[in-house]
N, C-alpha and C positions, 0 to 999 in steps of 0.2 A: 974091759970089765971095770976100769977105774971110774967110769962115769956112773955106773949103776948104783953103788952104795949111796953116793951123794944124791943122785936123782931119787932114789927110794925115800931118802929122808925128806926131800922137798915135797914129794908126792904125799907122804904121810901128813905133813903140815897142811897141805892143800885139802886133803880129805877131811881133816879135823875142822878146817875153816869152813867147809861147805856142808858140814853136818846140819840137818834141819834145825836141831835145837839151838845151834849157835847163830842162826840167821834171823835177824829181826826183820820186821816188815820193811820193805823197800820204800823210800830210801832210808838211810840211817838217821839216827837221832830223832826218831819219831816223826819223820816227814814222809808224806806220801799218799794222802787221800786224794783220789782223782776228782772228788767233788769239792775240793778246797782250792783257794787261790795260790798261785805261784808267783811271788814277787819277782818280776823279770826286770828289775830296774838297774842293771849294771852291765855295761858292755864288756866287761872282762871277768864277770863273776858267773857262777853257775846258778841254776835254779834253786829256789828255796821252797821246798814242797812240804807243807805242814799238814799233818794229819787232822788238825783241828781247823784248818782253813781250806781254801779252794785253790786250785792250780794257778799260781801266780809266780812269775819269775822275773828277777831283776837282772838287767843286762849291762850294767855300767861299772866303771872303776871307782866312782865316787859314791858316797852315801847319798841317800835320796829321801827327803822327808815330806810326807803328805802335809805336814803343817805349813809348808811353803806354797802349797797349791791353793790359790784363791778362786780360780775359774776352771770348770770342767766342761770340756766339749765332747760331743758324741757324733759319730756316724749313726745311721739308722739300721740298715740291713746288716744282720749278723753282728750287731753291736748292742742296740736296744731291743731289736726284734730278732728272735731266733726262729728258725723254720724247721719243720719236720722233714723227714726224708721224702714225703709225698711231693714236696716242691721240686726236687731234682727229677723225679719221675715225670712230673708235669712238663718241665722245661724240655726234657729229652723228647717226650712224645710230640709236643707241639713243633719243635725244631725239625724233628724227623719228618713230620707230615708237611712242613713248609718245603723241605728239600724235594719231596715228591711232587707236590702241587705247583710250586712256584719255579723250581729249578729243573723239573722233569727228571728227577732221579728215579731209578727202577722201583716199581711197586713192591717188589720183594723185600724192600727195606722195612716194611711194616711188621715183618716177623721179628725184628729185633726189639727187645725191651731193655729198659735201663738196668744196668748191672751195678747195684749200690756199692759194692766193695771192690770194684775193679781198679780205679785210679785213686791217687792221693794228690793233694795240692802240692804245688811247687815243682811239678815235672816240666821238662823241656820237650818241645815238639820240633823236630827237624822238618820244616815245611817242604823242602826239596825232596827229601827221602821218605817222607811219611812215616817217621819213626818217633815213638813216644818213649822217653827215657828219664832216668834220674841222674843228676850230675852233682858231684860233691863241691865243696867250697873252693877247691883248687882246679875246677874245670875238668875233672876226670869223670868219665862215665862209669857208673857202677855196673859192671858186667853182670848179666843176669836180670837186668831191669830194662832191657831194650825190647820194645814191642812193635811189631808191624801188624796192624789190625789187632786181633785178640790173641796172637800167638807170639811167644818169645823168639827173638832172633839169636841164633847161636853166637857165642862169644867170638869164635873165629871169624865169622862174617862181619861182626861189628868192628873188630880190630882191622880187618882188611879195608872196610869202607872209610874209616877215619885214620888209617895208618897208625894205629895205636888206640888208646882209649882217652887221649887228651883232646879236648875241644878248643881250638884256637880262639883267642879273644875276639878276633874280627868276625867270627860267625856266631858268637854268642848273642843272646838277646840284648836289646839296648837298655838304657837306664831304667825304663819303665817296664821291662820284660817283654817288649814287643819285637816282632821281626820286621824291622824297618832299616832303610839306608844300608842295604847290603847284608844285614844280619839275617841269617836263615833260620835261627832258632827263635821260638816263641816260648816264654815261660808262663805257665798258668798259675797265677798267685791268688786268684779270687775263688772263694768258696763256690760261687755260682759257676765256675769253670769246670767243675766235676762232670756235669752232664755234657758239656762241650767236648771234653776229652773222650768220654765214653762214646759219644756219637761219632767223632772222628774215627775212633778205633773200629766201631761197628761197620761204618760205610767202607773203610779200607778192607775189612774182613770180607764183606759181601763181594766187592770187586775182585778180590784175589780168589775167592772160592769159585767164582763164575768165570775166571780167566778173562775179565774185562779190562781192556787197556784204558788207562785213565791218566790224567795229569794231576799229580799230587797238589800242586800249587792251586789249581782251580778248586779242587775238593776242599782244601783248607779255607779258601776265601768264601766258598758257598756255605760251609758249615758255620763259619764266623758270622756271615750275614744272617743266616737263619736264626742263630742264637740271639743276635742283636735285635731281630724283628720281634722275638718273644718279649723282649724288654721294651724297646722303643715304641712299638705299636700298642703297648698297654695290655697285651694278651695275658701275661702273667699277673699283672696288677689286678685286672678284673676278676681273674680266677681266685686269687687270694682273698680279695674283698668279699666275694660271694660266699666263701666258706672259710672264714678266718680261723675258726676253732680247729679246723683240720690242718692248717698250715703253720700257724703261729704258736710257739711254745715258750715256756719259761718266763711268761709275761710278769708274773708276780715277783720274780726275783729282780727284774729290771726296775719295776715300780718301787721296790724296797730300797734300791740303791739311790734312785732319784729323790725319794722322800728323805732319806738319811742326809744326803748332801744339802738339800733345801733346809732341813731343820738346823743344820750347822752354819747356815748363812752363806753357803757357797753360791757363786753365780754359775749358771749353766747355759750352754747354747747347743744347738743342733745344726749340723751342716751335712746335707745328704744330697745325693744325685737323684733320689726318687721324687716323684711328683707329689703335690700336696694332698690330693684326695686319698692316695694310697697310704701316705704317712699318717694322715688324720684318722683314717679307719683303723690302722694298726695301733696307734698310740691311744686312741679312745678305748680299744679293747684291752690294752695293757694297763693303762693308768686310769682312764675315765674321761668324760667330756671336758673336764677342766685341765687337761694335760698341759696346755700352753702356759698355764700359770706357773709351772715349774721352771720354764725356760725364759731367760732374758732375751735371747735372740733365736729365731728359727729361720733357717735358709733351706729352701728346697730347690731341686733341679740345679744344683750348684755347678755341675759339669767339672767335677774333680777329675784329673789333677790340674787342668788348665785354670781352675779357680785360684790355685796357689801361685800362678805365674803370670797370667794374662791380666794386665792392668786395665784393659779397654772396656770390659763388660761392667756396666753399672747395675746396681741393685734395682729391682722393680717390685713394688708391693703387690701382693695377691689378696683378693677378697676371699671371704669364707666360701663363696660360690665358685672360686677359681678364676674370676675375672682379673685381668692385668690392668693396673692403673699406670698413668703416664707421668705422675708428678715426680719431681726430683727428690731423692732421698737425702735428707740432711741429718738424720739420726735413725738408729735402729731401735724401735720401741718394743717393749715387752708386750706380748699378746698378739703382735702382728706377724704376718707371714711374708717373707721376702724370697724372690727368685733370682737365680744367677748371681751377679756381682763378682767381686774378687777379693782376695785376702788383704791386699794393700788398702783398699777402701774400708774393709772391715776393721783393720787395725787403726786406721785414722779415726773412725767413728766411735770405736769402743775404748781404745787405749789399752787393749788387752795384749800385752807383749811379753816375750821372754819366758823364763822358767816358772812364772807363777801360773801358767796355763798348761793344763794336761788334756790332750785330745786323744780319744779312743776311736779306733777303726779296725776293720778286719783285713783291709787290703794294704799290704806293706808299702807298695809303691804309690798308689793313688791317694791313700789317706795320710801316710806318715812321712814319706821320704823328704818331700820339700819342706815340711814343717820343721823337721830335724836339722836339715842341712842349711836352710836359708833363713829361717825365722826364729830359731831358738826355743820353740815350744817344747815342752815335755810330750812324749808320745807313748801311747799304750796300744799294743796289738792284741786283738781278740783272736784266740786260736782254739776253737771248740774241740779240735782233734786231741787236745791235751787230756781230755777226760778218758778217752779210750787208751791212749798211749801210757798214761800213768797207771791205769788199772792193770795193763799188761806188765809194766815194770814192777808191779807189786806181787806178781805171781811167783810161786816157788820155782816153776819151770824156768822163767826168765832169769831169776837170781842164780840158779844152779848153772845154767848155760853160760851166762856171762862170767861168773866166778871161775868156772873151769877153763873157759877160753882165755881169760887173763892169766890164769895160772899156767896153762900150756905155753903161752907166749913167753912168760918169764923163764920157764924151764928150758925152752929152746934157746933163748938168749944166753942163758948161763952155760948150757951144756954143749953148744955148738963148737966150742974151742977144742973139744976132745976129738981127735982125728982118727983114732983106731977104728977098725971096721965094726966092731961090736957096738961102740958108742955111736958111730954114725948111723948104724941101723936103727938104734933106739930113737935118735933125733929125727931121722927121716920118717919114722912111724908117727912121732908126735906132730910133725909138719903136716902129714896127710890127715891126721885126725883134726888138726886145727882148721885146715881148709874145708874138711867135710862139715865142720860145725858152723862155719860162717853163714851159710844159707839159712840156718835155723834162726839166727839173729835178725834176718830179714823177714822170713816167712811168718814169724810169730806176730808181726805187726800187720803185714799185708802180703799175701802170697806173690803178688806181681812186683810190687815196688818197695815194700818194706816201710820203715819209719819215715815220717815226715821230716824228722830232725837229723837223722844220721844215715850215712851209707854204712858199710860194715864197721868202720871205726872213725872215719872223718865226719865232721858236720856236713850236712847237705848244703847245696847252694842256697836253698830256702833259709836254712839256719844262719848262713853268713849274712844274707840281706836282712833278716830279722834282727840280728845283733847290731847291724849298722844303723838301722832306722828306728828301732823301738827302744825306749827306756825301760819299759815294763811289758811283759806279755802274760796273758792269763786265759783260762778257758772261757770265762764270761765276766762281765762287769760285776756279777754277784760276788766275785772274790773279794771285792772291797768291803762287803758286809762283815768280814772277819777281821778287819783292822780298824782301830780307831783312827781318827783323822789327824792324830799327832804322831802316828807311827813313822819310824825311820827305817828304811831298808839299807842294810850294809852289804857291800860287795864281799864275796868270798875270795880269799887269796888262793887261787888254783895254781898248782905248780906248772912252770914252764918245763919244756922237755929236759933241760939240763938241771932242773931242780927236782925232778921226780925221785921218789925214794928208791933206795937200792933193794934189790932182791937178795935174800928172801926175808930180811929183817922185818919188812912191813907186810908180810904175806898173811893178811887177815881179811876177812870178808868186808869189814867196814872200809879198809883202805882200798880194796879192789873196787868196791861199789862206789866209793867216793871218786875214784878215777873216772869211771865211765859215766857216772850219774851227774857229776857236777863240773865237768871240764868244758863248759861252753865258753869259748873265747869271745866274750862280748865286752862292750865298752859303754861309757857314759858320754 
């Protein structure tokens, strides 16, 4: 009975703290509009989510000033051009049909349609076992998020297969998230990979439902090739160009950002893997026929990430009609289009080096990793999923669940020292309640895999890589419209584990929300 009076007092404080009238819109201090930027510029600070701005977050330990940025660089797909959900359906359907027609997969696969909310970005796929799963920053599988086909795999089976829930480093994906050189895991980091993950799951589901014996490695390679054909053979490009209003969205926002930067005298460049005709059609739709006047350099079919590492490929000029010229490139002229090349030659010809350059892209590995680690550019990650996640984080349901979950954790920590049977019975009940609540924190974001950024409490592997390679992340480049170009982002001092406030002196909703909302261990 000794534990009960003190526990009752703590619960009373918790209940007061989560009363609706005492809960401001998430996050605290007026931050939280999902349509606003989140300055992600500091690799040991948490996100700064402003209700008057758009989702932008700073990921580094040092302050970061836009006044120091003289040159802005951009990828094209999902950076300047955003796509509607119709594009993922298109990619899925075409790749599915390629599997049937080219690789002779069963005709019954045509019954499968794209499932928009099945997968999330950043998942790992075990090529040998045909399992799709979410892994945290410390290489632990989040149990309850392992899928074979379209069905979850029981936790007991997962633990038996991996001899626990930890994935050894030697079988994790390589530096660029690929399953190469003995690595059996593939990490899907590209937004375009969502239909690929769904197609893999659907084909696996078909084979299992029909008791068809198959080799998972062959399936993975065939799906990968089919998805590649959709891009490389120009099928997707032609479809988008033919009905651009159906597929391209938020064009006016990208145009406004480019116009703002141009009016402030900033230099801009575009480096994309997409072909010129596709980019030209999209940018003409977004900006107008004079779009090239905004950019000092335009490079298409760059073949990133090898563009950042391979010194051997020279630039080649492309005419307006797509013809390739053979003359040696001695300078990169405004208004011209260049193909391939490499970053070392780009740096030599432009002199754009170091932290005065900020480059934006959606692929953490292909767009940002080498620029951060090898060349010292500032990097910005475009994470469209932030819109949805921050909307959810602003709901009363999410705030209540997370506040009570944090409160229960504190109660258990403090009360577990009482060993009498009555006290242990109370603590055991709290532990069961806490375990029962954890799936809610997953399902509220995505019923299968949860949040892009967190497992139950740890950052995801995606978050870890994001914090390593991005100086700033945001839902779209339109976040920049809410900051003047003299703005400085300051890192938040988030507590280390040994610096965390003691319970219960700080048991208020703002403290609790600050803990789970802003503790992204990122760096600059």
